[in-house]
N, C-alpha and C positions, 0 to 999 in steps of 0.2 A: 577487166582491163588493168594492166600493171600501171604503177604510178608514173613511170617514164612515159608510157603511151598516153596517159591521162594528161600530163603536162603538155606533151606535144600536140595533142588534140585541141586543148584550150588555146595554145599559142597560135596554131594554124588558123583556127576559127577567128581569133582576135585580129590576126594580120589581114585576113580577108575583109573583115568589117572596116578596119582602119584604112585600107587602100581604097575602099568605096566611099566611106563616110567621114574619114578622119578620126582623130582621137576624141573620146568622150570626156568633156570637161566637168569637173566637180564644182557645181555652183554653190554648194553648202559649206565647203571647207573654210572659207574666209567670211562666213556669215555669222556675225556675233549673236544673232537671235536663233541660231540652230540649237534647239533644246532636246534633240533626240538623245535618249539615254537608255541604258540596259545593263545586263549582267553577263559577264563572260568568264570562262575558265581559260587561262592562257599560260604560256611558257615565256620566260625572258631569256634572251641570249646573253652569254657571258661576255666578258671584256674582249676576249680573243675573237669571238664571232662578230661582235659589234665592230671591232677594228677592221675586220675583213669586209664587212658590209660597207663600211665607210670608204673603202677603196673604190668601190663601185659608185657610191654617192658622189665622191669627189670628181670622178670622171663625168658623172651625169650632170653635175652643175655646169660644166663647161659646154656640154651639148644642149642642155635643157635649162637655160637661164629663166628664172622666174617661176619654175614649177615648185611643187611642194615636196620637200625631202624630209623623211622622218628623222627627227633628232634621236640620238642614242637612247634617251630616257623613254621614248615611246615605241621602240622596236619590240616586236613580240611575234609569237606564233600562236594563233588561236586554236585551242583544243576544241572548244564548243561554245557557241553563243547560247547561254542558258535562256536569256530573254533578249532577242534582237532589238536594237535601239529603235525607239519610237518616241514621238513627242507626247508628253503627258504621263510618261512612266513615273511612278512614285515608289521610291524605296521604302518609305514609311508604312506603306500598306502591306508589306510582305513580312512573313514570319521567317526571318533568315535562319533561325535554328533548324527549320525543316529542310531548307536547302543545304545547310551544312551537313546534316545527317545523310541526306541523299548522296551528296558528293563523297562523304566518308565511306558509305556502303559501296559506292562504285569503285573506290580505290583499293578495295581488298584484293590482295595478290598482284597489285600493280607496283612495279619497281622502276628504277631509273630508266628514262626514255632516251635511247641513243639515236640521234638524228644527224645525218650528214647533209650539209648544204652545198649543192653543186649546180651551177648554172642559173641563168636568168631567163624569165619568160614574161610575156606581156598579156594584159587584157586590154580592151579598148580604153580603159580609164587609168591604168597604173602599171608599174613595173614591179616584179616580184622575184624573190630568190626561191628556187626549188629546194624543198626539203625532202629527204628520203629516210624514213625510219629504218633503223638497222635491227630493231627488235619489234616484238608485237605489242608492246605495252601501250603505245598511243592508240592503236586500233582497238585493243581490248578495252581500254578505259572509255573510249567513245561509245562502244557498244554497251558497256555496263551502264553508262549514263542514260542512254536511250531506254534501256529496260527499266532502270530505277525511276526515271521521271514519267515514263508511260504508265506506271502503276500508281502514281501519285495524283493529287488533285491541285497541285500548286500551279501558279501561272508559269508558263514556259513556252518556248518556241523552238525546241530542238528540231533541226532539219526542216524548218518551215520554209526557208528560202531555197535550200538545196541540201542534199546529204553531203556532209563534209568528210572528204576522204584524203585531201591533200595535207601537206605540212609546210605550206609556203609562208614567207614573211614579206610583207609589202614594204618597199623602200621609197617609191616615188608615186605621187599622184599628179595627174595633169589638171591644171587650173587655168591655163591660158593657151591660146592657139599656138600650134607648132608650125614653124615656117618650113622646115625641111625634115620631113618624116624619114627620109632615107638615112639621115644622120642618127636617128633614134634606132633604126633597124641595124645599122652598123655597130652601134654601141651594144645592143643586145647580142649580136652575133659574136662580138669580141669576148663576151662573157658567157656564151652559151654552155661552155664546159668548165668554167672556172670553179675551182674547189675553194669554197670559203671556210672549210673546216668541219669538224665533227664535235658535237657536244653531248655529254651525258647530263640530261636535265634531272636535277635532284629535288625540284620543288615545283608545285603547281600553285598558281595564284588565282584566287577568286575575287573579281573586281567589279565595282560599279564604274561605268565608263560612258564616254561619248562614242561617236562612230569611229573616231580616229585614234582612240586610246591616248589622248593628250594628258600629259602628267598633271597639268593644272586642273584637270577635271576628275581624273581617275582616283578612286578611293579603294584601297585594298581592304576587302572584307575578311579575308582569311588566307592563310598559306598552308599548304599540306606537303610535308617532306616525303620524299620517295627514297626508299632504302636501296 
């Protein structure tokens, strides 16, 4: 299945659920005792892409007052959750040098990842921008990671929740009931083909993080330049 069809399938499935059951609200986002932590490889959008994302966020605030909008510092594209967040995760118990070497091995022959961001889609719990890789490096890096970590004995949870094939970036999470879901659908429809721009990502970040990649919690463990 092509990525356009994948996004369309996810979106249509979400709309079906939303029309029957409403939006799914995130009960943990404003919970100060949420201690879920993990490790992630991610990409950070540049200034131009962030500004474009913020156009949508500004429109969203008018339609969705009181929902959670990602601040510029937290916007990201997940390459791979190396360890999906869970309560009780301990960074101190890991030998990060092993993770570092596995990541470096997986980056061999990987160059700058060119990704175009176009259109918005929904899940029952959030709104996201669709990303479309214009070269094979993101796909190849993910596959290299799967192979490298599969042959290791380190703690990891690659593809445990689902096999990651998309290149989306989450902009909005729902935390309170929505009175008029049709307004949300209209907002999505207005941006369904909006071109947010294209970026050559020249750096991969390896981070310790919470579920939402909040700057106050995220700790960058290493960065890897891409040629």
